[in-house]
C-alpha positions as CSV (number, residue, x, y, z in Angstrom):
1,M,30.1,-136.3,-176.8
2,D,28.4,-138.0,-179.8
3,E,27.9,-136.1,-183.0
4,S,24.3,-135.0,-183.5
5,I,22.3,-136.6,-186.3
6,L,22.2,-133.2,-188.0
7,V,26.0,-133.1,-188.2
8,K,26.2,-136.7,-189.5
9,K,23.5,-136.2,-192.1
10,S,24.9,-132.9,-193.3
11,Y,28.4,-134.3,-193.6
12,S,27.0,-137.4,-195.5
13,F,25.0,-135.1,-197.8
14,A,28.1,-132.9,-198.5
15,L,30.0,-136.0,-199.5
16,K,27.2,-137.0,-201.9
17,V,27.1,-133.5,-203.3
18,I,30.8,-133.7,-204.0
19,T,30.3,-137.1,-205.7
20,V,27.5,-135.7,-207.9
21,Y,29.6,-132.6,-208.7
22,K,32.6,-134.8,-209.9
23,K,30.3,-137.0,-212.0
24,V,28.5,-134.0,-213.6
25,I,31.7,-132.3,-214.6
26,G,33.4,-135.5,-215.6
27,E,30.7,-137.2,-217.5
28,H,28.4,-134.4,-218.6
29,K,30.8,-131.5,-218.8
30,E,28.4,-129.2,-217.0
31,Y,30.3,-126.6,-214.8
32,V,28.1,-123.7,-213.9
33,L,25.1,-125.2,-212.2
34,S,27.2,-128.0,-210.7
35,K,29.6,-125.5,-209.1
36,Q,26.7,-123.6,-207.5
37,L,25.3,-126.9,-206.2
38,L,28.7,-127.8,-204.8
39,K,29.0,-124.4,-203.0
40,A,25.5,-124.4,-201.5
41,G,25.4,-128.1,-200.7
42,T,28.7,-128.1,-198.7
43,A,27.9,-124.8,-197.0
44,V,25.0,-126.5,-195.2
45,G,27.2,-128.8,-193.2
46,A,29.8,-126.1,-192.6
47,L,27.1,-123.8,-191.1
48,I,25.8,-126.7,-188.9
49,R,29.3,-127.4,-187.6
50,E,29.7,-123.7,-186.9
51,A,26.4,-123.7,-185.0
52,E,27.8,-126.3,-182.6
53,F,30.1,-123.6,-181.2
54,A,27.6,-120.7,-181.1
55,Q,28.1,-118.1,-178.5
56,S,24.5,-118.0,-177.4
57,K,21.1,-119.6,-178.2
58,P,20.2,-116.7,-180.6
59,D,23.5,-117.2,-182.3
60,F,22.8,-120.9,-182.6
61,I,19.4,-120.3,-184.1
62,S,20.8,-117.7,-186.5
63,K,23.4,-120.1,-187.8
64,L,20.9,-122.9,-188.2
65,S,18.6,-120.5,-190.0
66,I,21.4,-119.6,-192.4
67,A,22.0,-123.3,-192.9
68,L,18.3,-123.7,-193.8
69,K,18.6,-120.9,-196.3
70,E,21.6,-122.6,-197.9
71,S,19.6,-125.8,-198.1
72,N,16.9,-123.9,-199.9
73,K,19.5,-122.6,-202.3
74,T,20.8,-126.1,-202.7
75,A,17.3,-127.3,-203.7
76,Y,17.1,-124.5,-206.3
77,W,20.5,-125.3,-207.9
78,F,19.7,-129.0,-207.7
79,S,16.4,-128.7,-209.4
80,L,17.9,-126.6,-212.2
81,L,20.7,-129.1,-212.7
82,V,18.3,-132.1,-212.7
83,F,16.0,-130.4,-215.2
84,H,19.0,-129.4,-217.4
85,L,20.3,-133.0,-217.4
86,L,16.8,-134.4,-218.0
87,L,16.4,-132.3,-221.1
88,I,19.8,-133.3,-222.4
89,F,20.2,-136.9,-221.1
90,Y,16.7,-138.0,-220.3
91,S,17.5,-141.7,-220.8
92,S,20.6,-141.7,-218.6
93,L,20.7,-143.8,-215.4
94,F,22.7,-141.0,-213.8
95,V,19.5,-138.9,-213.4
96,F,18.1,-141.6,-211.1
97,H,21.2,-141.2,-208.9
98,L,20.4,-137.5,-208.7
99,F,16.9,-138.2,-207.5
100,F,18.2,-140.4,-204.8
101,V,20.6,-137.6,-203.6
102,F,17.7,-135.2,-203.7
103,H,15.7,-137.4,-201.4
104,L,18.5,-137.4,-198.9
105,F,18.6,-133.6,-199.2
106,L,14.9,-133.4,-198.3
107,T,15.5,-135.6,-195.2
108,L,18.3,-133.3,-194.1
109,R,16.2,-130.2,-194.7
110,F,13.4,-131.7,-192.6
111,V,15.8,-132.4,-189.7
112,L,17.1,-128.8,-190.0
113,I,13.6,-127.4,-189.7
114,F,12.9,-129.7,-186.7
115,F,16.0,-128.5,-184.9
116,L,15.0,-124.9,-185.5
117,I,11.5,-125.5,-184.2
118,I,12.7,-127.2,-181.0
119,S,15.5,-124.6,-180.3
């Protein structure tokens, strides 16, 4: 069986979140917001993977709903981190990379909502 697009996108997103986390702690020495982003951003994919083996349709919907909540939490931490970095490093090209990752996040969130609607 092929992996669903949701599994692929959430995995790709988690890898990008890890990359952003490593850059933020390495280059900008920011640990608090970036750690929260890492936790929430990687939790989305883990919850989607868990939903693949749900015991029932309500269980599946519940797990995807929790993944959607985590994606919302990711958006919160991400926006705080971007704003923080903009205030401190507004001229840095790194911020543009963050906006690209945020765009990917919005795509993943849209796909999550779509799957919840059709379930």
